[in-house]
C-alpha positions as CSV (number, residue, x, y, z in Angstrom):
1,M,102.4,117.0,61.0
2,T,103.2,113.4,62.2
3,S,101.5,110.6,60.3
4,Q,100.4,107.3,61.9
5,A,103.4,105.6,60.3
6,D,105.7,108.0,62.2
7,K,104.1,107.1,65.6
8,V,105.0,104.4,68.1
9,L,103.0,102.5,70.7
10,L,103.9,102.7,74.3
11,T,102.4,100.3,76.8
12,I,102.6,101.4,80.5
13,F,102.0,99.1,83.4
14,L,100.6,101.1,86.4
15,K,101.0,98.7,89.3
16,H,98.8,99.5,92.3
17,D,100.5,100.5,95.5
18,Q,98.7,98.1,97.7
19,S,99.6,100.0,100.9
20,N,96.9,102.5,99.9
21,N,93.2,101.8,99.6
22,L,91.0,103.0,96.7
23,D,89.9,106.2,98.5
24,A,93.6,107.2,99.2
25,I,94.6,106.4,95.6
26,Q,91.7,108.4,94.1
27,S,92.4,111.4,96.4
28,R,96.1,111.5,95.4
29,L,95.3,111.2,91.7
30,K,92.8,114.0,92.0
31,A,95.3,116.2,93.9
32,S,97.9,115.7,91.1
33,E,95.3,116.4,88.4
34,W,96.0,113.0,86.9
35,W,92.7,112.6,85.1
36,D,93.1,116.0,83.3
37,R,96.8,115.7,82.6
38,F,97.3,112.1,81.5
39,P,97.8,111.3,78.8
40,P,99.4,114.6,77.8
41,E,98.2,116.7,74.9
42,G,99.1,115.2,71.5
43,V,99.2,111.6,72.8
44,E,96.4,109.2,71.7
45,L,94.9,106.8,74.2
46,V,94.6,103.4,72.5
47,S,93.5,101.3,75.4
48,W,93.2,101.4,79.2
49,T,92.6,98.1,81.0
50,V,92.2,97.2,84.6
51,A,93.8,94.0,85.7
52,M,92.4,93.0,89.1
53,G,95.1,92.5,91.7
54,F,97.7,94.1,89.5
55,G,96.7,97.6,88.4
56,Q,96.2,99.2,85.1
57,I,97.6,98.7,81.6
58,V,97.6,101.7,79.3
59,T,98.6,101.8,75.7
60,L,99.4,105.1,74.0
61,R,100.1,106.1,70.4
62,L,102.5,109.0,70.0
63,A,105.3,110.6,68.1
64,P,108.6,109.5,69.6
65,H,109.5,113.1,70.6
66,L,106.6,113.1,73.0
67,I,108.0,110.2,75.1
68,P,109.8,112.5,77.5
69,L,106.5,114.4,78.1
70,V,104.8,111.1,79.0
71,N,107.7,110.3,81.3
72,V,107.5,113.6,83.1
73,E,103.8,113.3,83.6
74,L,104.1,109.8,85.0
75,E,106.8,111.1,87.4
76,R,104.7,114.2,88.3
77,S,101.4,112.5,89.0
78,A,101.6,108.7,89.0
79,W,104.5,108.1,91.3
80,G,103.4,107.4,94.9
81,V,100.2,105.9,93.6
82,F,101.6,103.4,91.1
83,T,104.9,101.8,90.3
84,T,105.4,102.2,86.5
85,E,106.9,100.1,83.8
86,C,107.0,101.3,80.2
87,F,107.5,99.2,77.1
88,P,107.6,100.3,73.4
89,T,105.1,98.0,71.7
90,Y,103.6,97.4,68.2
91,D,100.5,96.0,66.7
92,F,101.2,92.4,65.9
93,I,97.9,91.7,64.1
94,P,99.2,92.7,60.6
95,V,102.3,90.6,61.2
96,R,100.2,87.7,62.4
97,E,98.1,87.9,59.2
98,R,101.2,87.8,57.0
99,I,102.6,84.8,58.8
100,K,99.3,83.0,58.7
101,E,99.0,83.6,54.9
102,R,102.6,82.5,54.4
103,V,102.1,79.3,56.4
104,K,98.8,78.6,54.5
105,N,100.8,78.8,51.3
106,G,103.4,76.3,52.5
107,G,106.0,78.6,54.1
108,Q,107.1,78.9,57.6
């Protein structure tokens, strides 16, 4: 079993293909079973945000060995609807809190 410490965050930018309207996008996503298949089994959905005029920003938490599964699912069902960019990410809040405390105590 994989613990939270063994997992990584993956942020995915799903940029809208503006040559399609919303009805065409939704039809294509339905046909590819996007809403049932993404994110894949074993992958935790952390956040899913819509950025108007851009697309969607999805953050997933997963074991590193599941990254290829996410990639295949993006290729199978998101391409043609979105252009995709993927970035390994991490939660900066604990780091920020350590820095804030260090600065408060005279450090940098």
